[in-house]
N, C-alpha and C positions, 0 to 999 in steps of 0.2 A: 593486487594488493598481496600476491604472495612475496614479491621483496620488501614493503613495505612495513611488514609487521613481525620481521625475523626473530629482533632481540625481543621484543613486547609483548611476544608469546607467551612466554613464561609467568606473564600474569592471570592469564585466565582461567589457572588453574585455585588462585586466589581470590575468588568474585565474593564479596562480602554477603554476611548470611541475609540480608534484606535484600535481594534483588528485586523483587517483587515490587520494593520503593522506589525501584532505580528512574528518575527522571528520562534517561533515554528511552526505557522499558516503555515508558508511556506513550513516546515520540510513535518506537516501531510500531505500537498496536493500534494507533490512532489515524495512522497515515494510510493511503490507499495509492494505488496506480490508476492517474486520471483516463488515461487509455485503454484499457481493457476492456473489451465487449463483445458483443458480433463483429465479422471478420468486415462487415462495411461498415461500421461505426469506428473500428480501429484502425481499417485504411484510410479515415477523414483522419485520424489522432483524437477521434471523441470531439471534433468539433462540431456535431450536430443536433444541440442542445435547440435550435431554431426552428429545426426543419420536423420533428417527432420520426413517428411512423416508423420505427425501431425499438425492436425489444431493448436495447440498452440504452436509448435513452432515458428509462425510465429512471435511472440513477440520477442522474440529472436533473430532469425535469418532467414530472409526471405529466403534463398536459400534453406531451407529445402522442397522447392515448388518444388525444382530438383529433386529429389528423388521420387517422385509419379509415377506413371507407368500408375495407374487407374482415375478416378475423385471419387469424394468423399466427402460425407455430413455427419454432426453430431451433435450433441445436449446433452450436459451437464447442466442439472439443481443440483443445488446446494443447501445443509442447511447447513446455517454457525449458530453454538451455541455461544455465546460471552464470556465473564468472567465472568457474571453473570448468565448463562443458559438460556439467552432468544434464541431462536430461531427462525430465518428468514431463507426466501428462497428465491434464486436468480438462475440469470442463469450464469456459470462459462464460458460457450464457445458455441458458433454458429458456424459452419465453410462450407464454400461450396467452394470445391476444383475443377475446372475443367481443365483435362488433354487434352494436343492438340494428343494424341498418337505420335508412338515412327515411327523414320526415318528409324530403321534399319540400322542404321551408325553405324560405330563401332570406327569412328574417327570423330573429329567434332561435330555438330550440333545433339543431338539425341531424345530428348524430352524437355518438356516445361509446365509449367501449371501455368493456375491465379487461385488466392485465396482470396475471402472474408471470413474474420474471425472476431467474436468478441470475446473479452477478457476480462473477471473481470479481474481489475488491485487490486482493495482493495476491504475491506468490511469496514465502518466505526462503526458498530455498536457496541454499549455497552451501560451498565446499569449499575449504581450504587445508594444504598443511603447509607446516613450517620447521625450520630448525637452524639452531645457531648455536650462541655460546654463551655462556652468562656465568658471572662471579658467584663463588659459593663460599661460605667462611668455613675454614679448616678448624680454628680455635681462634682463641680470642682476640688474635693479633692476624691473623695467617688469614688468604684466602687464596684462591686457584679459579682460574676459567676452568670451565665444564661443560662440555655440550648436551644440548636437550632438542626435542622433536617433541610438535604439538598439531595435532591433527581438533580440528574446527569445522563445525558442520552445525547449519538450522535448513528448517526445512516446514513442509507445512503450508497455509494461507488462511486468507479470510474471504468471506463471501455473505453476500446479502439477498434477502427473498423479497422486495418489491410486491405489494397486494396494492395495487393504484384503481383510481376511477377518471377518466377524461370526457369534454366533455365540448361538440364544436356548435359556435353560439355565431350563426350570421356568418360563418366560413371565413371572418375574421376574427375573432376571439376564441382562443382556445385555454380552456381551464384544466386543472388535477390538479389531484389529491392523493398521496398513497401513506400507508403505516408500512413497515417495514421491519424486517427481522434477520437480525444480522449475527455470523458465527465467526468463530476463529481457535485455530489452535496452532499454537506457534511450538516449539521445540530449538531446544540449543543444547550442542553437547561438546566437550572440552576433555580431549581424551591427550594427558601431558604426562612426557617421562623428563624431568629435571638430569636423569644420570647421577641421580643420588637417593633417592625415594623410591624408584622406579615408576612405573605407571600408575596415575593418578587419574579419575574421572571425576568431573563437575559437569552436572547439567541440571536445565529444569525442564518443566512441560507444563505449558497454560492452558489450559480450555476454557471457554466462555463464550457467552450470545448476550446479545443485547436488542433493543428496537429504537427505532427513529421515525421522525415522521418527515417527509415533504410536502410543500405547496409548490406551485408554478402556474405562469400562464407564459401564451403565445398570441402576439398581435401582428396584422399582417396588416400593415396601414397603405403598403400598395401591392401588386401583383409581383413585382420581382426581389419586394424586402420583407423578411423577416426579424422579430424583435423578440427575445424571451428573457426572461427574469423568474428565479428560483431561488427557494426556501430548505435548507434542511439544518431540523434538530439536531442538538446534541447527540450521538448515538452514546446509550445509557447502559456501559456492559456489566455483567456480574461475571470474574471471573476465578478460578480454581489455579493455584500454582502450585506444583511439587518440585524441591529442590534437591537434588542431591550432591552432596558436594566432601572433602576428605577433611578430617579432622587431626590435629597434630598434637602430638602429646613427644613428653620426656622424662625419663627416671635414670637413678644412678647407673642401672645395670644392661638397659638398653641405648640411654642415650638418647637422641632425637629421633623420632617414628612416626609411624603415619599409623593413624587408628580406622577404626571398623567407619564406613562411612555414616553420615547422618544425613536424615531426610526430614524436611519442613514440608507442611503442607500449611498453605496461606490462602485464604480466602478475602476477598479484596474487590472494591467496585471502581469503575474510570468510566469517567466522562471525557468524548472525545470532544472536539470545537463545532462550535455551527460554523454552516457553509455556505455562502451565497457565491450563485451561479446567474451569470447575464450573458448576453452574447447578440449576435446579427449575422443574420444569412441572408444573403442573395439568390437570385434565380435568375440567369442567364438564357432565355426565352426554355428551349426543350434540350440544348448543349450542356447546359453545365449548373452546379451550385456550387457554392463558394461558402463557408462555413468561419464564423470567428467567438470561442467564447473567453470566457472569464471568470477564473474561481479565488473567491476566498477566504482562508480559513487564519485563525489567530491561534497560534499553538500556546499562547501563553493563558488560554481558558480550556486547559486540560487540569481536569481532578481528579485526584485519588485519594480514596478513603479506606477503610474498615472498622470491625467494631472495638478492637483495642486500639483505637489512635495512634496506630504506629504510623502514619501517613500527616501527622499533622505538620512539619516542617519540607514535605515533600512542592508544597505550592510557591517557597522561598523561591527552590531550585529551580521550577518550571519558569520561575519572570525571571531567570536571571542569565537562562541558558538560550531558552525559546524565544520565537517572534514570529510575525503573522508571515503568510506564503501568498503569492502571487502565480495563480497559473493561467497561463496564457494558452490556448492553442485553437490551430488554424487549418482547418483543411479542405479540401477540394475535392468533384466525382465530374467527370468529365464524360460523357455519352459516345461513342464511338461508334454508334448503329447497332441494331437487330437484337436491341435488349444488352449488350455488353457494355461495361462500364470502367474505367481507370480512376485508382484513386491516389493521393498523396495526402500527407500532413504532418506539422511540426509541433511539437509543444515544448512550452519550457516551466519548468517551477522552480520558482528562487528558492532560497537556501530556508530550513525553518528551524536553523540555529545559529546563535552570536560565537564571533570568535573568542573565545574562551584565553584568559589571561593567565600567566604563570600562578597572582596574589589569590584566583579565585581554586586553581586546583590544589592550593596549600591547605584550602582550608577542607579541604574532602576526606576525610579520614576509609578511604576506598584505595583496597591497593588490587588495581585491577585498570585495564586498559579500553580506553573511551572511544568509541567510529562516533562521529558527529555526521550524517549526510548533510552537504551542502547542496546545491544547485542541480537539478537536473535536465537532460536534456534529451524527448522521445523524437525519433524519425521512422516515420510510416509508410507503408507501401499497400495499395489492394487492387485486384479486379475481383471484376463480378460480372454475374449473368443473371437476369431476370426474365422468364418468362412468363405466359398468362396465370399461369397459377404456381409455377416450382422455380426457385431461386437459388443459385449457390455465390459463396463470393470468399476468397481467399487473400487474407491480410497476412503482413510480416510489421514488428515492432521492435526498432533497435533503441534500446535504452543505455544512457550512458550518466552514470551516475558520478558528482564528483564527493568525496569526502575531505574529512579531518581526522585523522589519526592521532590520537594522545596516549604514550607511549612513557609508563612511571612503577618503579617497583616499590617506591615508598615515598613519601613527603618531598625527601630530601631527594630524589631522583627524578623530576620532573622533566622532560623532555620538550623542544618546542614539535607543535604538529607537525606529521606529514600528510601531504596534501597527496590523493590518489586518486583511479578512480578505475571504476566498476562498470564493465559492459555484460549486458546480460539482452538476451533473444528470445521472441516469442511468436510462432508460427500458428496461424489460426484458419480455420475450415467452416465455415459458416453452411448447414443445409435447409431451407424453410418453404413453407407451403401456404397460401392465403387462399381463402375459401369464402 
């Protein structure tokens, strides 16, 4: 990414005042990482919705609670390594599952569980420094090349608390429902020196909370097969955004100069897309399990609004830029004996954005660069041990995110997009106890 944005990074200091209304920002806040969770869940690339029995499956299908036969508590810390090698630590998952015991019935109600689970949805952290040259106007007819430096960083993340209930019917049908509280904190900062005005800082900080509802089912048509289907409502966010940006002015004595920074405080609502989750799981005796999950989300369904009506035109931009995504997750777990297991998986997410044309960009009155995420691939590995009560798991995720980088300084300086790839890594450890 560093090389790709050398010249275009100059634009970052001129982000338009209505950044909260930016179409691309809505996508950043609405999307999540489909494989983050407990180490067992992540080691199988999140392809566990048909099996349940894991605290992170609550974020995909609350029917997984019906599979539990014991109570469970688990904690999963995570090391996140961003595209520039910066390391941060967070909690991927914390779960408490309370099982209400078996009725010993062979038909009808068998058992049920209530679960409270926190799941990390996304890490926003990244850091990039760029430098290069750009044209500076000396007078009405003269320009010169001037060096610049740009330091760009984002931080924090989003997470979800799931409050779910699931039950087991005849050991063949498992049903679940959950009401969930979501929160996010996103910060972005650009420290830019254009070689003319000195250091200029543009930044914004977004805090918000929201909620959604999930319902799901798992069916066991045969001992070797599981089928699952789940639905998640939109997440309805209330967000607060603080913008800090430099304001420019001129007079006869000073000429052009940078004035005191301005601060905007914007409150608005964001509605994310619906999410549909389906899949199939296979059980190979007591040797292995194989899961295949599919997720559908249509990002043209995003909505932004506020009390002042500043978002009236955003929906048209969303329809022009965004599209539906299809996510495929495939994972397997192999039993090695004596309680040890080996896991691996692969997940692929199609692009949530369309290819923008020059004619579309020419209609935009925004003097800043744009990064549009394209397809993403996740490679995962895991290893675990499960005893009678205690279990522990270790997992690794490598994410390869493709992007199209559009750079321009104004409507007359639009360039073709630069295709680039960002790589990030996560390492997580789960400690758990069943009782």
